[in-house]
C-alpha positions in Angstrom: 14.7 20.5 -24.7 14.8 23.5 -22.5 14.0 24.1 -18.8 11.1 26.3 -19.9 9.8 23.8 -22.7 9.8 21.1 -19.7 7.8 23.7 -17.5 5.2 24.2 -20.4 4.5 20.4 -20.6 4.2 20.2 -16.7 1.9 23.2 -16.5 -0.4 21.7 -19.2 -1.5 19.6 -16.3 -1.7 22.0 -13.9 -5.4 20.9 -13.0 -4.1 17.5 -12.1 -0.7 18.3 -10.1 -0.4 14.2 -9.5 -0.7 13.8 -13.4 1.7 16.7 -14.0 4.3 15.4 -11.4 4.2 11.8 -13.0 4.7 13.6 -16.7 8.0 15.3 -15.0 9.1 12.1 -13.4 9.0 10.6 -16.8 10.9 13.4 -18.6 13.7 13.3 -15.9 13.9 9.3 -16.3 14.5 9.8 -20.0 17.1 12.4 -19.8 18.7 10.2 -17.0 19.2 7.4 -19.4 20.3 10.1 -22.1 23.1 11.4 -20.1 24.5 7.8 -19.6 23.7 6.6 -23.0 26.7 7.0 -25.7 26.4 7.3 -29.3 28.8 5.2 -31.7 31.3 8.1 -31.1 31.3 7.7 -27.3 29.4 11.0 -27.0 26.4 11.4 -24.4 23.0 11.6 -26.1 22.5 14.5 -23.6 24.9 16.6 -21.9 22.6 17.5 -18.8 19.3 16.6 -17.3 17.2 20.0 -17.9 14.0 18.2 -16.2 15.9 18.0 -12.6 15.7 22.1 -12.7 11.9 21.9 -13.0 10.0 21.5 -9.5 7.2 19.4 -8.9 3.5 20.7 -8.3 2.3 20.9 -4.9 -0.4 17.9 -4.7 -4.2 18.5 -4.0 -3.9 14.9 -2.2 -0.7 14.9 -0.5 -1.8 11.7 1.6 -2.5 9.8 -1.5 -5.4 7.5 -1.7 -7.7 7.1 1.1 -6.8 4.6 3.9 -10.0 2.6 4.7 -11.3 2.5 8.4 -12.1 -0.6 10.2 -15.7 0.5 10.0 -15.6 1.2 6.4 -14.5 -2.4 6.2 -17.4 -3.6 8.4 -20.1 -1.6 6.3 -18.5 -3.1 3.2 -18.5 -6.6 4.7 -22.3 -6.0 5.7 -23.4 -4.9 2.3 -21.5 -8.0 0.5 -21.7 -11.2 2.2 -19.3 -14.0 2.0 -20.0 -15.8 -1.2 -20.0 -13.0 -3.1 -17.5 -11.6 -5.9 -17.4 -8.4 -4.0 -16.5 -9.9 -0.7 -13.8 -12.3 -2.3 -12.3 -9.3 -3.9 -12.2 -7.4 -0.5 -10.6 -10.4 1.5 -7.7 -10.8 -1.3 -7.0 -7.2 -1.1 -7.0 -6.8 2.8 -5.9 -10.0 3.7 -2.8 -10.3 1.3 -2.0 -6.4 1.3 -1.1 -6.7 -2.5 -2.2 -4.3 -5.6 -5.1 -4.9 -7.8 -2.7 -5.5 -10.6 -1.7 -8.8 -8.3 -4.8 -10.0 -6.9 -6.7 -9.8 -10.2 -4.1 -12.4 -11.5 -4.2 -14.8 -8.3 -5.4 -18.1 -8.9 -5.3 -21.6 -7.7 -2.1 -22.4 -9.4 -0.3 -19.7 -7.1 -1.4 -21.6 -4.0 0.6 -24.7 -2.7 0.6 -25.7 1.0 -1.2 -23.0 2.4 1.2 -20.3 0.8 0.6 -18.0 -2.1 3.8 -17.4 -4.3 3.8 -14.8 -7.2 5.9 -12.1 -8.6 4.5 -8.6 -8.1 3.2 -7.3 -11.3 4.3 -3.7 -10.9 8.3 -3.8 -11.7 8.3 -7.1 -13.0 10.3 -6.4 -16.2 12.9 -3.9 -14.3 13.2 -5.4 -10.9 11.2 -8.5 -10.5 10.2 -9.0 -6.8 9.0 -12.5 -5.9 6.8 -13.1 -2.7 5.7 -16.1 -0.6 3.0 -15.2 1.9 0.7 -17.4 4.1 -2.7 -17.8 3.0 -4.6 -16.8 6.1 -7.3 -19.3 7.2 -10.0 -16.5 6.8 -8.9 -15.6 3.2 -9.0 -19.6 2.4 -12.4 -19.8 3.8 -13.9 -17.0 1.9 -12.0 -18.5 -1.3 -13.6 -21.9 -0.7 -17.0 -20.1 -0.2 -17.0 -17.9 -3.5 -17.4 -18.7 -7.2 -13.9 -18.6 -8.8 -12.7 -18.8 -12.3 -10.3 -21.4 -13.7 -7.0 -19.4 -13.8 -8.1 -16.6 -11.6 -10.2 -16.1 -8.4 -11.7 -13.0 -9.7 -13.4 -13.2 -13.1 -16.0 -10.8 -15.0 -19.6 -11.7 -15.6 -18.4 -13.3 -18.7 -15.8 -15.5 -17.0 -12.8 -13.7 -18.2 -10.1 -12.4 -16.0 -10.6 -8.7 -15.2 -8.2 -6.1 -16.5 -6.7 -3.7 -13.8 -8.8 -0.8 -15.0 -11.8 -2.8 -15.4 -11.4 -4.3 -11.9 -10.9 -0.8 -10.4 -14.0 0.5 -12.0 -16.1 -2.4 -10.9 -14.6 -2.4 -7.4 -15.3 1.2 -7.2 -19.1 0.6 -8.1 -19.3 -2.0 -5.2 -17.9 0.6 -3.0 -20.5 2.9 -3.8 -23.1 0.0 -3.2 -21.7 -0.2 0.4 -21.7 3.7 1.0 -17.9 3.6 1.5 -15.4 6.2 0.0 -12.5 3.6 -0.4 -10.9 2.5 -3.6 -8.9 -0.7 -4.1 -5.6 0.8 -3.1 -6.8 2.3 -0.1 -7.2 -1.4 1.0 -3.4 -2.0 0.9 -2.7 1.2 2.9 -5.2 -0.3 5.3 -3.5 -3.7 5.6 -0.1 -1.9 6.2 -1.7 0.3 9.0 -3.2 -2.7 10.6 0.0 -4.6 10.6 2.1 -1.6 11.9 -0.3 -1.0 15.0 -0.2 -4.6 15.8 3.4 -4.5 16.1 5.0 -5.1 12.8 8.2 -3.8 12.2 9.6 -2.0 9.1 11.2 -4.8 8.0 8.3 -7.3 8.3 6.3 -4.9 6.6 8.9 -4.9 3.7 8.5 -8.6 3.4 4.7 -8.3 3.6 4.4 -5.8 0.7 7.3 -5.9 -1.2 8.9 -2.8 -0.5 12.7 -2.5 -1.5 13.5 0.2 1.0 12.6 1.5 4.6 11.1 4.5 3.6 7.6 3.5 2.7 7.6 0.8 5.5 8.7 3.6 8.0 5.6 5.8 7.3 3.3 3.2 8.9 5.8 2.2 11.8 6.2 5.9 12.7 2.4 6.6 12.6 1.9 3.5 14.9 4.7 4.4 17.3 3.2 7.6 17.7 0.0 6.4 18.6 1.5 3.7 21.1 3.7 6.2 22.8 1.1 8.8 23.2 -1.2 6.4 24.5 1.4 5.3 27.0 2.6 8.9 28.1 -0.8 10.9 27.7 -1.6 10.2 31.5 1.3 12.4 32.5 -0.8 15.4 31.8 -3.3 14.8 34.2 -2.9 17.0 37.4 -3.4 14.1 39.7 -0.3 11.9 38.1 2.0 14.8 38.9 2.9 14.0 42.5 1.9 10.3 42.3 4.4 8.2 44.6 6.4 5.8 42.2 5.9 2.2 43.2 8.6 0.6 44.6 10.1 -2.3 43.0 9.7 -5.9 44.3 11.8 -8.8 44.6 9.5 -10.9 42.2 7.0 -12.1 45.2 4.4 -9.7 43.8 3.2 -6.6 42.7 4.9 -4.4 39.9 8.4 -4.5 39.2 9.9 -1.3 37.3 13.5 -0.4 36.8 14.6 3.2 37.4 16.5 5.1 34.9 
């Protein structure tokens, strides 16, 4: 397989850049394996990885899934009251921060002593990630008030666990009913954003969301830090602040104590 042939495979999905890039990632992974795998004679199955010479397409949506805003969460909650399956789904997504492939499998058997323990579904065969998360009181209150299945909290109208795709479609319909543009994965992003803006560190986010590296966590902490730093310094642009005398430090008996750098 040549570089030109791989480009043809990529370009067949030009209308869907994310799909084209996923295809290219898969081909790269196959050749990476083949360059390390040896046959009976000790020869590598592939001498090079031609897919590495093929570039990714520019995404139509570089930011990925839309991150829910607090206003959108409120609109969804107004449309779907506590006690409905839709509200339970929202709470499981937002208050655990996990993927739809996890929350569709959560059930009472995963909860003990107010803690939720599970192995994340994504990557379970290649690199299993087991998490233990506190069950927030608000989440427990919604679970207790909601109709739940025997082995999973969320079930279809026939009482069966959701498939991942089936849940995604069903939840998308509930979003349309509420007039919000979000999808399930956008709530995971919203959870990470909320935690970061409340001061969660990158390592805390890694523990909460099951990320293996700092790269993803630091995307959220950098964005939160930018907002905090800008808010704390923006007053410096105001003309009346330029010549404002600096308050004198005190000995602790009153007023504001600031150390000069």
